[in-house]
MIBA-686231 format. One record per residue (C-alpha): residue number from 1; z, y, x. Coordinates in pm, 1 decimal, padded with zeros to 6 digits. Layout:
BEGIN
{NUM {Z Y X}}
...
REM end
This chain:
BEGIN
{1 {09522.1 -13557.7 -20932.3}}
{2 {09508.4 -13713.7 -21274.5}}
{3 {09627.6 -13511.8 -21573.9}}
{4 {09838.2 -13711.2 -21813.9}}
{5 {09813.1 -13661.6 -22189.1}}
{6 {10171.4 -13530.0 -22200.6}}
{7 {10087.4 -13267.9 -21936.6}}
{8 {09775.4 -13166.5 -22125.0}}
{9 {09973.6 -13136.7 -22447.5}}
{10 {10241.6 -12927.3 -22274.6}}
{11 {09976.9 -12699.0 -22126.9}}
{12 {09809.7 -12661.3 -22466.3}}
{13 {10140.7 -12577.6 -22633.4}}
{14 {10219.0 -12320.8 -22364.7}}
{15 {09880.0 -12154.8 -22412.2}}
{16 {09923.6 -12142.0 -22789.0}}
{17 {10269.8 -11993.1 -22750.2}}
{18 {10151.1 -11737.2 -22496.4}}
{19 {09850.9 -11631.2 -22701.1}}
{20 {10038.5 -11635.9 -23028.8}}
{21 {10311.6 -11409.3 -22898.2}}
{22 {10070.7 -11142.9 -22777.4}}
{23 {10048.8 -10823.9 -22976.9}}
{24 {09727.0 -10825.4 -23170.7}}
{25 {09667.6 -10454.1 -23127.7}}
{26 {09818.0 -10305.1 -22810.0}}
{27 {09669.9 -09967.4 -22901.8}}
{28 {09911.5 -09946.8 -23193.8}}
{29 {10201.0 -09930.8 -22946.9}}
{30 {10019.2 -09720.7 -22686.9}}
{31 {09724.2 -09550.1 -22857.9}}
{32 {09427.5 -09459.1 -22643.4}}
{33 {09369.4 -09098.1 -22547.7}}
{34 {09055.6 -09086.9 -22758.4}}
{35 {09243.1 -09218.7 -23063.1}}
{36 {09516.3 -08959.0 -23011.4}}
{37 {09261.2 -08680.2 -22972.7}}
{38 {09072.5 -08794.8 -23282.6}}
{39 {09390.3 -08793.0 -23492.0}}
{40 {09487.2 -08449.7 -23360.4}}
{41 {09251.8 -08290.6 -23610.1}}
{42 {09145.2 -07942.1 -23508.1}}
{43 {09392.7 -07907.1 -23220.6}}
{44 {09255.3 -07831.5 -22877.3}}
{45 {09319.9 -08155.2 -22684.7}}
{46 {09237.1 -08233.3 -22321.8}}
{47 {09129.3 -08598.0 -22346.8}}
{48 {09116.6 -08645.5 -21969.1}}
{49 {09478.1 -08528.7 -21939.7}}
{50 {09581.6 -08765.8 -22218.3}}
{51 {09398.4 -09052.9 -22046.1}}
{52 {09575.4 -08973.8 -21721.4}}
{53 {09912.5 -08955.2 -21897.0}}
{54 {09854.7 -09287.3 -22074.9}}
{55 {09756.4 -09456.1 -21749.3}}
{56 {10067.1 -09326.7 -21571.6}}
{57 {10287.8 -09421.1 -21866.3}}
{58 {10154.1 -09775.0 -21895.3}}
{59 {10159.9 -09839.8 -21519.1}}
{60 {10408.7 -09625.6 -21325.9}}
{61 {10672.6 -09615.1 -21596.7}}
{62 {10665.0 -09992.3 -21627.0}}
{63 {10740.3 -10052.0 -21261.7}}
{64 {11112.6 -10026.1 -21336.1}}
{65 {11142.9 -10102.5 -21707.5}}
{66 {10954.0 -10205.7 -22017.5}}
{67 {10756.0 -09922.8 -22170.6}}
{68 {10883.2 -09823.0 -22512.6}}
{69 {10631.8 -09797.5 -22791.4}}
{70 {10536.8 -09440.1 -22871.9}}
{71 {10701.3 -09458.1 -23215.5}}
{72 {11035.2 -09556.8 -23060.2}}
{73 {11139.8 -09195.7 -22989.1}}
{74 {11096.5 -08856.8 -23154.5}}
{75 {10904.6 -08575.0 -22983.8}}
{76 {11233.6 -08413.0 -22876.1}}
{77 {11356.8 -08742.6 -22732.8}}
{78 {11030.0 -08797.6 -22546.5}}
{79 {11058.8 -08452.2 -22387.0}}
{80 {11415.5 -08528.8 -22282.3}}
{81 {11339.8 -08872.7 -22137.0}}
{82 {11024.3 -08762.4 -21955.0}}
{83 {11218.4 -08475.0 -21793.7}}
{84 {11484.8 -08721.9 -21676.1}}
{85 {11253.9 -09001.5 -21564.3}}
{86 {10975.2 -08802.2 -21393.8}}
{87 {11185.1 -08713.2 -21086.7}}
{88 {11317.6 -09070.0 -21064.7}}
{89 {10960.0 -09200.4 -21069.6}}
{90 {10853.9 -08944.5 -20809.0}}
{91 {10592.1 -08793.9 -21038.5}}
{92 {10416.8 -08478.8 -20927.5}}
{93 {10445.2 -08186.2 -21172.1}}
{94 {10088.7 -08237.1 -21296.2}}
{95 {10154.9 -08609.1 -21352.5}}
{96 {10476.2 -08532.9 -21541.8}}
{97 {10281.8 -08285.1 -21756.2}}
{98 {10015.0 -08548.0 -21826.9}}
{99 {10269.7 -08811.1 -21930.1}}
{100 {10453.2 -08562.7 -22149.9}}
{101 {10127.5 -08444.7 -22308.1}}
{102 {10026.4 -08803.4 -22381.1}}
{103 {10352.6 -08929.1 -22531.1}}
{104 {10401.0 -08615.3 -22741.5}}
{105 {10041.6 -08605.0 -22867.9}}
{106 {10053.6 -08980.2 -22936.3}}
{107 {10385.3 -08947.4 -23122.0}}
{108 {10257.0 -08655.5 -23329.3}}
{109 {09941.0 -08851.6 -23412.8}}
{110 {10133.3 -09136.0 -23576.5}}
{111 {10155.2 -09148.9 -23953.0}}
{112 {10496.7 -09052.2 -24092.3}}
{113 {10745.0 -09329.8 -24140.2}}
REM end
């Protein structure tokens, strides 16, 4: 199969568009557990629980819908939505607790504004 210049150009344009539209820092939208724990200051934080919550949030929660960035909701809203969505997602109580711990700690770790 011979690739024509027009096909090569189209492929190149697609790649540029795909790469250019990617978020440059995905951790800004979904900070890592270590980043959240670091920003927590002197609070007692279970990093392994935050890691588990982040993994569940970025995988299980996205099976049905796009994950919202952490800054999208307040702490109270996160508590409300996690309590509604956990049963729908079939999360075990410990998984629900991990997701809630992650989104709340991540939200509280963001700078104001």
